[in-house]
C-alpha positions in Angstrom: 2.1 -15.0 -0.3 5.3 -13.1 0.5 6.9 -16.2 1.9 6.2 -18.1 -1.3 7.5 -15.2 -3.4 10.8 -15.2 -1.4 11.2 -18.9 -1.9 10.6 -18.6 -5.7 13.1 -15.7 -5.9 15.7 -17.7 -4.1 15.2 -20.6 -6.4 15.4 -18.5 -9.5 18.6 -16.8 -8.2 20.3 -20.2 -8.0 19.0 -21.0 -11.5 20.2 -17.7 -12.9 23.7 -18.3 -11.5 24.0 -21.4 -13.7 23.2 -19.4 -16.9 26.5 -18.5 -18.7 25.4 -15.0 -19.8 24.6 -13.7 -16.3 27.7 -12.0 -14.9 28.8 -12.9 -11.3 29.1 -9.3 -10.1 28.8 -5.7 -11.1 31.0 -2.9 -9.6 31.5 -4.8 -6.3 27.8 -5.3 -5.8 25.8 -8.5 -6.3 24.4 -8.7 -9.8 21.3 -10.6 -8.8 20.2 -9.6 -5.3 21.2 -7.7 -2.2 18.2 -7.8 0.1 15.6 -8.6 -2.5 15.1 -8.9 -6.3 16.9 -6.0 -8.0 16.6 -4.6 -11.5 19.3 -7.0 -12.8 17.6 -10.0 -11.3 14.3 -9.0 -13.1 16.2 -8.2 -16.3 17.8 -11.6 -16.5 14.6 -13.4 -15.5 12.6 -11.6 -18.3 15.3 -11.9 -21.0 13.9 -15.3 -22.0 10.2 -15.6 -22.7 9.9 -19.2 -21.5 11.9 -18.5 -18.3 9.8 -15.4 -17.6 6.5 -17.2 -18.1 7.6 -20.0 -15.8 8.7 -17.4 -13.2 5.3 -15.7 -13.4 3.5 -19.0 -13.1 5.6 -20.0 -10.1 4.6 -16.7 -8.3 1.0 -17.3 -9.3 0.8 -14.5 -11.9 -1.2 -14.4 -14.1 -4.0 -15.7 -12.0 -5.4 -19.0 -13.2 -9.0 -18.0 -12.5 -10.3 -14.5 -13.1 -13.5 -13.3 -11.5 -15.2 -10.3 -13.1 -18.6 -8.8 -12.8 -20.0 -8.8 -16.3 -23.3 -7.2 -15.5 -23.1 -3.6 -16.6 -25.8 -1.0 -15.9 -26.1 1.7 -18.5 
């Protein structure tokens, strides 16, 4: 699961660099990532609802199938 998440984050980092409103750097540090997704990366991913929903689907969230125990004892 972690490997897939890293692949998706790398792909989205490349996609975000193509978006004109994402700045290239911030105070000498990478805006998007250093050694993993940072706050700016997540901010830019979630600033557009469609982009955010696609990101969540690509990392398998929300789950497509939910299992719950509906039998309740009172």
